[in-house]
N, C-alpha and C positions, 0 to 999 in steps of 0.2 A: 424769168431770171433777170431781165433787164432792170426791173424795179428794185430788186434786191441788191444788184451791183451798184446802182445809183445811190441807194441808201448807205451802202458800205463806203462808197467814195466820199459822201458827205461826212460820215463819221471819221474817215481818214483825215480829211481837211481839219475837222474840229480837234482831232487828236493833238495837233500842234499846241493847243492851249494848255495841255496837261504836262508838257515837257519840262516846265520849271520845277515841278514836284519831283523829288528824288525818285529814281527808278525803283529801288526796293519798296518804297512807300506805295507807289502805284501798283506794284505787283501784289503786295499784301491786300490792297483794297480790292483788286480783281478777285483774288481768292476768297476774301470775305464776302463779296457779292455772290460768288458761286455757292458758297456754303449757305448763305442766307436764302438763295434760290432753292437749294435742296430742302432746307427746313420749311420753306413756304410750300413747296410741292408735296412735302410729307404731311402738311397740315399742322406742324408744330408751331409756326408763327403765322400771323395774318398780316400780309403786306399787300396793299392794293397795287395793281400794276397800272402804270400810266398807259392808257390805250384808248383808241377810238372804239368803244365797245358796241359796235354794230356791224352788220354785214355790208359788203359792197352792194349798193342798190341794184335791183333787178333791171332798172331802166338802162344800166350800162350795157346789158345784153340785147336790148331791143334795137330795132333798126338793122343796120349792117352787122351781120353775125361775125364776120371776120374781124372788123374793127372793134366791135364790142368785146369779143373774146380776148383780143390783144390788150385792150384797156383793162379788162377785168384781171388778167394775168399780171399786168404791170402793177396795178393797184394792190393786188394780193401780195406780190413780191416785195413791195416796199415795206410791208409789215406795219404800216401806220394807218391803214384805211379800214382795218377790220380786227376781229378778235385775235389775240395771241394767248393761247391757253396755258402755255408753259413759261417758266421763268428763264429757260435756256437762251432764248433770243435776247433777253435783257442782259444776261451774263456776257453774251457775244458783244453787245453794244459797249458794255463796260470794258471788256478786253480790248476792243478796237480803239476806244477813246483813250484809255489809260496806258496802253503799251506802245502807242505810236508806231504801229508796224509799217513795213514798206508797202508801197502801193500794190504790189503783186499779192501780198498777203491779204490786204483789204479786199481786193477783187476776188480772190479765192474764197474768202469768208462770205462775201456777198453771194457768190455763185453757189456755195454750199447751202446757204439759207434758202436761196431761190429754188434749188433742187429739192430741198426738204419740204418747202411749201407746195411744190408741184407733185411730190410723191404721193401725198395722201389722196387727192382726188384721182390720180392715175391708178393707184392700187385699188381704190374703191370701185372705179369703173371696170377694172379688169376682173373684179370678183363676180360680176354679173348679177349679184344680188345685194344691192346697196344697203337695204334695210338690215339684212342679217349681218353684213360687214359692220354697219354702224353699231349693232348690238354687241358684237365681239369686241370692237374697239372700245366702246364704253365700259365693258367689263374689265378690260386690261389697261385703260388709260392711266390710272394712278401709278401702276407699276412701270409703264413705259416712261412717264414723266419723271418718276423718281430715279429709275435706272439711267435714263439719259442724262438727267441733271447731275447725278453722282459721277457718271463717267466723265462728263465735261469738267466738273470741279476737280477731280483727280488729275485729269489730263492737263488742265491749266496749271495746277500746282506744280506738277512735274516739269512741264515745259518752261514755265516762268522762272522757277528756281534753279533748274538745270542750266538755263540760259546764262545765269549770272556767272 
């Protein structure tokens, strides 16, 4: 979760650069990015995601297991060291940069992303049969991504325009 909070704080600092753009314009851009993300996850449009399309190297976990595990978790949490399969985190980035939220909101968003990143391996481990769990996840992944992205798009639209 520390890596995710760090990333969110960096985005919070960068968000100051967007403040000269009128607030309604920034809000419309966030909603447009969210809708584009849903369309991408639905397969309607093809938009490459900017990412480091590789896994955290296994060498991170060699040597001291405790330090390696912390480093692995930190790197996964940042969201910039490995695959990100859904567009929802990119929508979160757009929302953090363009809405210039308070620091508490940025930290909460980072913590939420970190929890989400930790949830998948935790639930997989708790299933006691990782391969079966992977198969079930693969079967439902499109629905999960589309449902989650749609929920985020609607929530952002309501929150941003209700806020005005």
